[in-house]
TIRO-2110 file (N, C-alpha, C; in Angstrom, 1 decimal):
// TIRO-2110
0.8, -1.2, 0.0, N, 1, A
0.0, 0.0, 0.0, CA, 1, A
0.9, 1.3, 0.0, C, 1, A
1.8, 1.3, 0.9, N, 2, A
2.7, 2.5, 1.0, CA, 2, A
3.5, 2.8, -0.2, C, 2, A
4.0, 1.8, -0.9, N, 3, A
4.7, 2.0, -2.1, CA, 3, A
3.9, 2.6, -3.2, C, 3, A
2.7, 2.0, -3.4, N, 4, A
1.8, 2.5, -4.4, CA, 4, A
1.3, 3.9, -4.1, C, 4, A
1.0, 4.2, -2.8, N, 5, A
0.6, 5.5, -2.4, CA, 5, A
1.7, 6.5, -2.8, C, 5, A
2.9, 6.2, -2.5, N, 6, A
4.1, 7.1, -2.8, CA, 6, A
4.2, 7.3, -4.3, C, 6, A
4.0, 6.3, -5.1, N, 7, A
4.1, 6.4, -6.5, CA, 7, A
3.0, 7.4, -7.0, C, 7, A
1.8, 7.2, -6.6, N, 8, A
0.7, 8.1, -7.0, CA, 8, A
1.0, 9.5, -6.5, C, 8, A
1.5, 9.6, -5.3, N, 9, A
1.9, 11.0, -4.8, CA, 9, A
2.9, 11.7, -5.7, C, 9, A
3.9, 10.9, -6.1, N, 10, A
4.9, 11.5, -7.0, CA, 10, A
4.3, 11.9, -8.3, C, 10, A
3.4, 11.1, -8.8, N, 11, A
2.7, 11.4, -10.0, CA, 11, A
1.9, 12.7, -9.9, C, 11, A
1.3, 12.9, -8.8, N, 12, A
0.5, 14.2, -8.6, CA, 12, A
1.5, 15.4, -8.5, C, 12, A
2.6, 15.2, -7.8, N, 13, A
3.6, 16.2, -7.7, CA, 13, A
4.1, 16.6, -9.1, C, 13, A
4.4, 15.6, -10.0, N, 14, A
4.9, 15.9, -11.3, CA, 14, A
3.8, 16.6, -12.2, C, 14, A
2.6, 16.2, -12.0, N, 15, A
1.5, 16.9, -12.7, CA, 15, A
1.5, 18.4, -12.3, C, 15, A
1.6, 18.7, -11.0, N, 16, A
1.7, 20.0, -10.5, CA, 16, A
2.8, 20.8, -11.1, C, 16, A
4.0, 20.2, -11.2, N, 17, A
5.1, 20.8, -11.9, CA, 17, A
4.8, 21.1, -13.3, C, 17, A
4.2, 20.2, -14.0, N, 18, A
3.9, 20.4, -15.4, CA, 18, A
2.9, 21.5, -15.6, C, 18, A
1.9, 21.6, -14.7, N, 19, A
0.9, 22.7, -14.7, CA, 19, A
1.6, 24.1, -14.5, C, 19, A
2.6, 24.1, -13.6, N, 20, A
3.3, 25.3, -13.4, CA, 20, A
4.2, 25.7, -14.7, C, 20, A
4.7, 24.7, -15.4, N, 21, A
5.4, 25.0, -16.6, CA, 21, A
4.4, 25.6, -17.6, C, 21, A
3.2, 25.0, -17.8, N, 22, A
2.3, 25.6, -18.7, CA, 22, A
1.8, 27.0, -18.3, C, 22, A
1.8, 27.3, -17.0, N, 23, A
1.4, 28.6, -16.6, CA, 23, A
2.5, 29.6, -16.6, C, 23, A
3.7, 29.1, -16.9, N, 24, A
4.9, 30.0, -17.0, CA, 24, A
5.5, 30.4, -15.6, C, 24, A
5.1, 29.6, -14.6, N, 25, A
5.6, 30.0, -13.3, CA, 25, A
6.5, 28.9, -12.7, C, 25, A
7.1, 28.1, -13.5, N, 26, A
8.0, 27.0, -13.1, CA, 26, A
9.3, 27.7, -12.6, C, 26, A
9.9, 27.1, -11.6, N, 27, A
11.1, 27.7, -11.0, CA, 27, A
12.3, 27.3, -11.8, C, 27, A
12.4, 26.0, -12.2, N, 28, A
13.6, 25.5, -12.9, CA, 28, A
13.4, 25.6, -14.4, C, 28, A
14.4, 25.8, -15.1, N, 29, A
14.3, 25.9, -16.6, CA, 29, A
14.0, 24.6, -17.2, C, 29, A
14.4, 23.5, -16.6, N, 30, A
14.2, 22.1, -17.1, CA, 30, A
13.0, 21.4, -16.5, C, 30, A
12.1, 22.2, -15.9, N, 31, A
11.0, 21.6, -15.2, CA, 31, A
10.1, 20.8, -16.1, C, 31, A
10.0, 21.1, -17.4, N, 32, A
9.2, 20.4, -18.3, CA, 32, A
9.6, 19.0, -18.5, C, 32, A
10.9, 18.7, -18.2, N, 33, A
11.4, 17.4, -18.3, CA, 33, A
10.8, 16.3, -17.4, C, 33, A
10.2, 16.8, -16.3, N, 34, A
9.6, 15.8, -15.3, CA, 34, A
8.2, 15.5, -15.7, C, 34, A
7.5, 16.3, -16.6, N, 35, A
6.1, 16.0, -16.9, CA, 35, A
5.8, 14.6, -17.3, C, 35, A
6.6, 14.0, -18.2, N, 36, A
6.3, 12.6, -18.6, CA, 36, A
6.4, 11.6, -17.5, C, 36, A
7.1, 12.0, -16.4, N, 37, A
7.2, 11.0, -15.3, CA, 37, A
5.9, 10.8, -14.6, C, 37, A
5.0, 11.8, -14.7, N, 38, A
3.7, 11.6, -14.0, CA, 38, A
3.0, 10.3, -14.5, C, 38, A
2.9, 10.2, -15.8, N, 39, A
2.2, 9.1, -16.4, CA, 39, A
3.0, 7.8, -16.1, C, 39, A
4.3, 7.8, -16.1, N, 40, A
5.1, 6.6, -15.8, CA, 40, A
4.9, 6.1, -14.4, C, 40, A
4.9, 7.1, -13.5, N, 41, A
4.7, 6.7, -12.1, CA, 41, A
3.3, 6.1, -11.8, C, 41, A
2.3, 6.8, -12.4, N, 42, A
0.9, 6.3, -12.3, CA, 42, A
0.7, 4.9, -12.9, C, 42, A
1.3, 4.7, -14.1, N, 43, A
1.2, 3.4, -14.8, CA, 43, A
1.9, 2.3, -14.0, C, 43, A
3.0, 2.6, -13.5, N, 44, A
3.8, 1.6, -12.7, CA, 44, A
3.1, 1.3, -11.4, C, 44, A
2.5, 2.3, -10.8, N, 45, A
1.7, 2.1, -9.5, CA, 45, A
0.5, 1.1, -9.9, C, 45, A
-0.1, 1.3, -11.0, N, 46, A
-1.2, 0.4, -11.4, CA, 46, A
-0.7, -1.0, -11.6, C, 46, A
0.5, -1.1, -12.2, N, 47, A
1.0, -2.5, -12.4, CA, 47, A
1.3, -3.2, -11.1, C, 47, A
1.8, -2.4, -10.1, N, 48, A
2.1, -3.0, -8.8, CA, 48, A
0.7, -3.4, -8.1, C, 48, A
-0.3, -2.6, -8.3, N, 49, A
-1.6, -2.9, -7.8, CA, 49, A
-2.1, -4.2, -8.4, C, 49, A
-1.8, -4.4, -9.7, N, 50, A
-2.3, -5.6, -10.4, CA, 50, A
-1.4, -6.8, -10.1, C, 50, A
-0.4, -6.7, -9.3, N, 51, A
0.4, -7.8, -8.9, CA, 51, A
1.8, -7.9, -9.4, C, 51, A
2.3, -6.9, -10.1, N, 52, A
3.7, -6.8, -10.6, CA, 52, A
4.6, -6.6, -9.4, C, 52, A
5.8, -7.1, -9.6, N, 53, A
6.8, -6.9, -8.6, CA, 53, A
7.2, -5.4, -8.6, C, 53, A
7.4, -4.8, -7.4, N, 54, A
7.7, -3.4, -7.4, CA, 54, A
9.0, -3.0, -7.9, C, 54, A
10.0, -3.9, -8.0, N, 55, A
11.3, -3.6, -8.5, CA, 55, A
11.9, -4.6, -9.4, C, 55, A
END
């Protein structure tokens, strides 16, 4: 449970960073690079929920 929760939490954080990039208020110049990680973390969390090994 805790691992999947953490993965979804990171996904939400990355979505927030991506939203700030779109709004033009991102702090880091390379903040847009983390946007694709949101989908990857969420997809991996779903795989773990479905029984995949976490690592």
